[in-house]
A tleap script that builds the chain and sets N, CA, C and O, in Angstrom:
source leaprc.protein.ff14SB
mol = sequence {
  NMET SER ASP ASN SER GLU LYS ILE VAL THR
  ILE PHE GLY GLY ALA LYS CYS LYS GLU ALA
  SER PRO GLU TYR GLN SER ALA LYS GLU MET
  GLY ARG ARG LEU ALA GLU ALA GLY PHE THR
  ILE CYS THR GLY GLY TYR LEU GLY ILE MET
  GLU ALA ALA SER ARG GLY ALA ARG GLU ALA
  GLY GLY ARG VAL LEU GLY ILE VAL MET ASN
  GLN PHE LYS HIE GLU PRO ASN ARG CPHE
}
set mol.1.N position { -13.857 12.985 25.361 }
set mol.1.CA position { -12.613 12.241 25.310 }
set mol.1.C position { -12.195 12.103 23.850 }
set mol.1.O position { -13.008 11.700 23.018 }
set mol.2.N position { -10.945 12.428 23.522 }
set mol.2.CA position { -10.484 12.297 22.137 }
set mol.2.C position { -9.755 10.973 21.947 }
set mol.2.O position { -9.111 10.455 22.859 }
set mol.3.N position { -9.874 10.450 20.747 }
set mol.3.CA position { -9.221 9.195 20.390 }
set mol.3.C position { -8.046 9.517 19.484 }
set mol.3.O position { -8.240 9.904 18.332 }
set mol.4.N position { -6.836 9.362 19.987 }
set mol.4.CA position { -5.639 9.668 19.214 }
set mol.4.C position { -5.068 8.460 18.502 }
set mol.4.O position { -3.957 8.523 17.974 }
set mol.5.N position { -5.810 7.352 18.477 }
set mol.5.CA position { -5.280 6.153 17.842 }
set mol.5.C position { -5.270 6.314 16.322 }
set mol.5.O position { -6.177 6.901 15.732 }
set mol.6.N position { -4.238 5.784 15.721 }
set mol.6.CA position { -4.078 5.846 14.272 }
set mol.6.C position { -4.826 4.690 13.626 }
set mol.6.O position { -4.809 3.567 14.132 }
set mol.7.N position { -5.480 4.970 12.514 }
set mol.7.CA position { -6.193 3.928 11.780 }
set mol.7.C position { -5.262 3.383 10.705 }
set mol.7.O position { -4.841 4.109 9.804 }
set mol.8.N position { -4.946 2.087 10.813 }
set mol.8.CA position { -4.024 1.457 9.867 }
set mol.8.C position { -4.709 0.253 9.237 }
set mol.8.O position { -5.336 -0.554 9.923 }
set mol.9.N position { -4.579 0.147 7.906 }
set mol.9.CA position { -5.053 -1.020 7.174 }
set mol.9.C position { -3.832 -1.709 6.584 }
set mol.9.O position { -3.016 -1.074 5.916 }
set mol.10.N position { -3.707 -3.004 6.830 }
set mol.10.CA position { -2.590 -3.777 6.295 }
set mol.10.C position { -3.049 -4.541 5.062 }
set mol.10.O position { -4.078 -5.216 5.078 }
set mol.11.N position { -2.268 -4.423 3.992 }
set mol.11.CA position { -2.602 -5.066 2.724 }
set mol.11.C position { -1.404 -5.889 2.270 }
set mol.11.O position { -0.318 -5.351 2.053 }
set mol.12.N position { -1.605 -7.188 2.129 }
set mol.12.CA position { -0.598 -8.068 1.551 }
set mol.12.C position { -1.228 -8.756 0.354 }
set mol.12.O position { -2.398 -9.135 0.398 }
set mol.13.N position { -0.473 -8.919 -0.697 }
set mol.13.CA position { -0.994 -9.561 -1.896 }
set mol.13.C position { 0.144 -9.982 -2.799 }
set mol.13.O position { 1.319 -9.758 -2.506 }
set mol.14.N position { -0.233 -10.592 -3.896 }
set mol.14.CA position { 0.736 -11.102 -4.850 }
set mol.14.C position { 1.638 -10.021 -5.416 }
set mol.14.O position { 1.214 -8.886 -5.635 }
set mol.15.N position { 2.888 -10.392 -5.648 }
set mol.15.CA position { 3.875 -9.448 -6.162 }
set mol.15.C position { 4.032 -9.534 -7.677 }
set mol.15.O position { 4.811 -8.777 -8.256 }
set mol.16.N position { 3.309 -10.437 -8.326 }
set mol.16.CA position { 3.556 -10.663 -9.750 }
set mol.16.C position { 2.629 -9.905 -10.693 }
set mol.16.O position { 2.906 -9.855 -11.892 }
set mol.17.N position { 1.552 -9.317 -10.211 }
set mol.17.CA position { 0.667 -8.608 -11.137 }
set mol.17.C position { 1.325 -7.308 -11.587 }
set mol.17.O position { 2.071 -6.679 -10.837 }
set mol.18.N position { 1.037 -6.925 -12.807 }
set mol.18.CA position { 1.645 -5.747 -13.423 }
set mol.18.C position { 0.690 -4.558 -13.384 }
set mol.18.O position { -0.503 -4.712 -13.124 }
set mol.19.N position { 1.226 -3.389 -13.642 }
set mol.19.CA position { 0.465 -2.141 -13.554 }
set mol.19.C position { -0.790 -2.147 -14.438 }
set mol.19.O position { -1.802 -1.557 -14.059 }
set mol.20.N position { -0.746 -2.786 -15.579 }
set mol.20.CA position { -1.886 -2.788 -16.499 }
set mol.20.C position { -2.990 -3.766 -16.095 }
set mol.20.O position { -4.068 -3.739 -16.688 }
set mol.21.N position { -2.754 -4.618 -15.115 }
set mol.21.CA position { -3.743 -5.641 -14.750 }
set mol.21.C position { -4.901 -5.041 -13.956 }
set mol.21.O position { -4.721 -4.045 -13.254 }
set mol.22.N position { -6.083 -5.638 -14.061 }
set mol.22.CA position { -7.233 -5.160 -13.284 }
set mol.22.C position { -6.991 -5.234 -11.770 }
set mol.22.O position { -7.474 -4.388 -11.018 }
set mol.23.N position { -6.248 -6.241 -11.335 }
set mol.23.CA position { -5.964 -6.395 -9.903 }
set mol.23.C position { -5.124 -5.231 -9.386 }
set mol.23.O position { -5.392 -4.695 -8.310 }
set mol.24.N position { -4.116 -4.847 -10.146 }
set mol.24.CA position { -3.267 -3.714 -9.766 }
set mol.24.C position { -4.107 -2.449 -9.668 }
set mol.24.O position { -4.018 -1.709 -8.688 }
set mol.25.N position { -4.912 -2.208 -10.675 }
set mol.25.CA position { -5.722 -0.996 -10.701 }
set mol.25.C position { -6.732 -0.969 -9.552 }
set mol.25.O position { -6.985 0.089 -8.976 }
set mol.26.N position { -7.308 -2.127 -9.216 }
set mol.26.CA position { -8.251 -2.192 -8.079 }
set mol.26.C position { -7.546 -1.904 -6.764 }
set mol.26.O position { -8.073 -1.178 -5.920 }
set mol.27.N position { -6.355 -2.470 -6.585 }
set mol.27.CA position { -5.603 -2.240 -5.352 }
set mol.27.C position { -5.169 -0.777 -5.243 }
set mol.27.O position { -5.172 -0.208 -4.152 }
set mol.28.N position { -4.799 -0.175 -6.360 }
set mol.28.CA position { -4.412 1.237 -6.369 }
set mol.28.C position { -5.596 2.116 -5.964 }
set mol.28.O position { -5.442 3.053 -5.180 }
set mol.29.N position { -6.761 1.814 -6.497 }
set mol.29.CA position { -7.969 2.564 -6.157 }
set mol.29.C position { -8.326 2.382 -4.683 }
set mol.29.O position { -8.716 3.338 -4.012 }
set mol.30.N position { -8.190 1.154 -4.181 }
set mol.30.CA position { -8.482 0.899 -2.774 }
set mol.30.C position { -7.524 1.681 -1.881 }
set mol.30.O position { -7.948 2.264 -0.884 }
set mol.31.N position { -6.230 1.700 -2.229 }
set mol.31.CA position { -5.259 2.481 -1.459 }
set mol.31.C position { -5.612 3.956 -1.443 }
set mol.31.O position { -5.514 4.613 -0.407 }
set mol.32.N position { -6.025 4.479 -2.595 }
set mol.32.CA position { -6.419 5.888 -2.688 }
set mol.32.C position { -7.615 6.184 -1.799 }
set mol.32.O position { -7.608 7.153 -1.039 }
set mol.33.N position { -8.636 5.350 -1.896 }
set mol.33.CA position { -9.854 5.576 -1.103 }
set mol.33.C position { -9.597 5.477 0.397 }
set mol.33.O position { -10.131 6.264 1.179 }
set mol.34.N position { -8.785 4.516 0.787 }
set mol.34.CA position { -8.475 4.371 2.212 }
set mol.34.C position { -7.694 5.583 2.722 }
set mol.34.O position { -7.959 6.077 3.818 }
set mol.35.N position { -6.735 6.062 1.932 }
set mol.35.CA position { -5.963 7.242 2.328 }
set mol.35.C position { -6.871 8.453 2.455 }
set mol.35.O position { -6.744 9.231 3.400 }
set mol.36.N position { -7.783 8.614 1.509 }
set mol.36.CA position { -8.708 9.744 1.564 }
set mol.36.C position { -9.625 9.663 2.784 }
set mol.36.O position { -10.114 10.683 3.269 }
set mol.37.N position { -9.854 8.442 3.275 }
set mol.37.CA position { -10.685 8.254 4.470 }
set mol.37.C position { -9.875 8.377 5.758 }
set mol.37.O position { -10.416 8.208 6.851 }
set mol.38.N position { -8.568 8.674 5.630 }
set mol.38.CA position { -7.740 8.904 6.803 }
set mol.38.C position { -6.973 7.706 7.323 }
set mol.38.O position { -6.427 7.757 8.425 }
set mol.39.N position { -6.919 6.626 6.551 }
set mol.39.CA position { -6.193 5.433 6.978 }
set mol.39.C position { -4.736 5.487 6.526 }
set mol.39.O position { -4.434 5.988 5.443 }
set mol.40.N position { -3.845 4.973 7.354 }
set mol.40.CA position { -2.469 4.690 6.959 }
set mol.40.C position { -2.489 3.316 6.310 }
set mol.40.O position { -3.180 2.413 6.782 }
set mol.41.N position { -1.731 3.153 5.226 }
set mol.41.CA position { -1.640 1.881 4.527 }
set mol.41.C position { -0.329 1.214 4.925 }
set mol.41.O position { 0.730 1.840 4.876 }
set mol.42.N position { -0.398 -0.041 5.313 }
set mol.42.CA position { 0.782 -0.837 5.652 }
set mol.42.C position { 0.823 -2.026 4.694 }
set mol.42.O position { -0.143 -2.783 4.603 }
set mol.43.N position { 1.939 -2.192 3.981 }
set mol.43.CA position { 2.067 -3.305 3.035 }
set mol.43.C position { 3.388 -4.025 3.244 }
set mol.43.O position { 4.194 -3.656 4.098 }
set mol.44.N position { 3.587 -5.065 2.439 }
set mol.44.CA position { 4.853 -5.791 2.451 }
set mol.44.C position { 5.969 -5.009 1.794 }
set mol.44.O position { 7.133 -5.403 1.870 }
set mol.45.N position { 5.629 -3.902 1.149 }
set mol.45.CA position { 6.656 -3.012 0.619 }
set mol.45.C position { 7.273 -3.415 -0.701 }
set mol.45.O position { 8.214 -2.769 -1.163 }
set mol.46.N position { 6.766 -4.470 -1.321 }
set mol.46.CA position { 7.363 -4.911 -2.574 }
set mol.46.C position { 6.424 -4.621 -3.747 }
set mol.46.O position { 5.665 -3.654 -3.702 }
set mol.47.N position { 6.468 -5.431 -4.771 }
set mol.47.CA position { 5.769 -5.144 -6.028 }
set mol.47.C position { 4.315 -5.626 -6.034 }
set mol.47.O position { 3.794 -6.088 -5.018 }
set mol.48.N position { 3.680 -5.510 -7.191 }
set mol.48.CA position { 2.343 -6.037 -7.405 }
set mol.48.C position { 1.268 -5.326 -6.606 }
set mol.48.O position { 1.195 -4.097 -6.603 }
set mol.49.N position { 0.437 -6.097 -5.932 }
set mol.49.CA position { -0.683 -5.570 -5.161 }
set mol.49.C position { -0.196 -4.602 -4.080 }
set mol.49.O position { -0.817 -3.568 -3.834 }
set mol.50.N position { 0.918 -4.950 -3.442 }
set mol.50.CA position { 1.434 -4.102 -2.359 }
set mol.50.C position { 1.896 -2.752 -2.900 }
set mol.50.O position { 1.640 -1.718 -2.283 }
set mol.51.N position { 2.574 -2.752 -4.044 }
set mol.51.CA position { 2.977 -1.497 -4.676 }
set mol.51.C position { 1.752 -0.687 -5.074 }
set mol.51.O position { 1.707 0.523 -4.852 }
set mol.52.N position { 0.766 -1.343 -5.658 }
set mol.52.CA position { -0.427 -0.642 -6.134 }
set mol.52.C position { -1.160 0.056 -4.993 }
set mol.52.O position { -1.525 1.225 -5.118 }
set mol.53.N position { -1.376 -0.640 -3.893 }
set mol.53.CA position { -2.070 -0.036 -2.748 }
set mol.53.C position { -1.255 1.118 -2.172 }
set mol.53.O position { -1.809 2.161 -1.826 }
set mol.54.N position { 0.046 0.934 -2.072 }
set mol.54.CA position { 0.930 1.984 -1.568 }
set mol.54.C position { 0.920 3.194 -2.501 }
set mol.54.O position { 0.864 4.340 -2.055 }
set mol.55.N position { 0.973 2.922 -3.775 }
set mol.55.CA position { 0.979 4.002 -4.767 }
set mol.55.C position { -0.307 4.821 -4.713 }
set mol.55.O position { -0.272 6.052 -4.708 }
set mol.56.N position { -1.440 4.127 -4.673 }
set mol.56.CA position { -2.716 4.826 -4.600 }
set mol.56.C position { -2.802 5.720 -3.375 }
set mol.56.O position { -3.285 6.850 -3.447 }
set mol.57.N position { -2.327 5.199 -2.246 }
set mol.57.CA position { -2.359 5.977 -1.007 }
set mol.57.C position { -1.427 7.186 -1.084 }
set mol.57.O position { -1.824 8.292 -0.719 }
set mol.58.N position { -0.195 6.990 -1.553 }
set mol.58.CA position { 0.773 8.097 -1.634 }
set mol.58.C position { 0.313 9.175 -2.607 }
set mol.58.O position { 0.448 10.368 -2.333 }
set mol.59.N position { -0.233 8.746 -3.749 }
set mol.59.CA position { -0.696 9.719 -4.730 }
set mol.59.C position { -1.876 10.531 -4.213 }
set mol.59.O position { -2.140 11.630 -4.701 }
set mol.60.N position { -2.585 9.990 -3.227 }
set mol.60.CA position { -3.701 10.714 -2.600 }
set mol.60.C position { -3.238 11.512 -1.384 }
set mol.60.O position { -4.053 12.121 -0.692 }
set mol.61.N position { -1.925 11.509 -1.121 }
set mol.61.CA position { -1.386 12.261 0.005 }
set mol.61.C position { -1.415 11.515 1.317 }
set mol.61.O position { -1.236 12.115 2.377 }
set mol.62.N position { -1.640 10.204 1.261 }
set mol.62.CA position { -1.723 9.399 2.475 }
set mol.62.C position { -0.377 8.937 2.991 }
set mol.62.O position { 0.657 9.127 2.350 }
set mol.63.N position { -0.411 8.332 4.153 }
set mol.63.CA position { 0.792 7.797 4.802 }
set mol.63.C position { 0.894 6.310 4.490 }
set mol.63.O position { -0.103 5.590 4.531 }
set mol.64.N position { 2.107 5.853 4.178 }
set mol.64.CA position { 2.333 4.451 3.811 }
set mol.64.C position { 3.493 3.891 4.621 }
set mol.64.O position { 4.535 4.533 4.751 }
set mol.65.N position { 3.311 2.709 5.156 }
set mol.65.CA position { 4.376 1.974 5.840 }
set mol.65.C position { 4.670 0.717 5.031 }
set mol.65.O position { 3.750 -0.033 4.707 }
set mol.66.N position { 5.932 0.476 4.701 }
set mol.66.CA position { 6.333 -0.737 3.992 }
set mol.66.C position { 7.186 -1.596 4.894 }
set mol.66.O position { 8.219 -1.148 5.392 }
set mol.67.N position { 6.763 -2.826 5.109 }
set mol.67.CA position { 7.513 -3.758 5.944 }
set mol.67.C position { 8.343 -4.654 5.022 }
set mol.67.O position { 7.788 -5.445 4.259 }
set mol.68.N position { 9.654 -4.531 5.092 }
set mol.68.CA position { 10.534 -5.317 4.231 }
set mol.68.C position { 11.489 -6.143 5.091 }
set mol.68.O position { 11.715 -5.847 6.265 }
set mol.69.N position { 12.038 -7.183 4.475 }
set mol.69.CA position { 12.911 -8.101 5.208 }
set mol.69.C position { 14.268 -8.193 4.514 }
set mol.69.O position { 14.340 -8.224 3.285 }
set mol.70.N position { 15.327 -8.235 5.290 }
set mol.70.CA position { 16.680 -8.297 4.741 }
set mol.70.C position { 16.950 -9.560 3.935 }
set mol.70.O position { 17.760 -9.522 3.008 }
set mol.71.N position { 16.302 -10.678 4.254 }
set mol.71.CA position { 16.610 -11.910 3.551 }
set mol.71.C position { 16.023 -11.971 2.144 }
set mol.71.O position { 16.412 -12.840 1.364 }
set mol.72.N position { 15.100 -11.077 1.796 }
set mol.72.CA position { 14.588 -11.010 0.432 }
set mol.72.C position { 15.585 -10.231 -0.414 }
set mol.72.O position { 16.104 -9.208 0.030 }
set mol.73.N position { 15.850 -10.686 -1.588 }
set mol.73.CA position { 16.835 -10.056 -2.455 }
set mol.73.C position { 16.197 -9.010 -3.376 }
set mol.73.O position { 16.852 -8.528 -4.301 }
set mol.74.N position { 14.943 -8.656 -3.140 }
set mol.74.CA position { 14.230 -7.700 -3.974 }
set mol.74.C position { 14.299 -6.307 -3.356 }
set mol.74.O position { 14.363 -6.148 -2.137 }
set mol.75.N position { 14.283 -5.321 -4.218 }
set mol.75.CA position { 14.235 -3.934 -3.771 }
set mol.75.C position { 12.787 -3.575 -3.419 }
set mol.75.O position { 11.865 -4.011 -4.108 }
set mol.76.N position { 12.574 -2.798 -2.372 }
set mol.76.CA position { 11.212 -2.340 -2.039 }
set mol.76.C position { 10.679 -1.420 -3.147 }
set mol.76.O position { 11.446 -0.824 -3.903 }
set mol.77.N position { 9.356 -1.321 -3.221 }
set mol.77.CA position { 8.783 -0.393 -4.198 }
set mol.77.C position { 9.037 1.057 -3.759 }
set mol.77.O position { 9.339 1.306 -2.592 }
set mol.78.N position { 8.920 1.978 -4.659 }
set mol.78.CA position { 9.274 3.377 -4.377 }
set mol.78.C position { 8.211 4.149 -3.624 }
set mol.78.O position { 8.440 5.298 -3.244 }
set mol.79.N position { 7.049 3.546 -3.398 }
set mol.79.CA position { 5.961 4.238 -2.725 }
set mol.79.C position { 5.941 3.930 -1.244 }
set mol.79.O position { 5.083 4.434 -0.520 }
savepdb mol mol.pdb
quit
């Protein structure tokens, strides 16, 4: 019997950390590793930790889902 279910990891975190911070770099590495292991990354779609995890996954060729809301006045991250 084959299992066609998709493996998704949801990551939500602070939007204020910058690219040079250790937290950003850790989240980016985690996104990369999860993508390489075959997981889809789902985030809040905005900046900080969510951008870092999405970026790491996309740069590793992974699939990323960003959940954004119309009432927020911020632009989603590009990843």
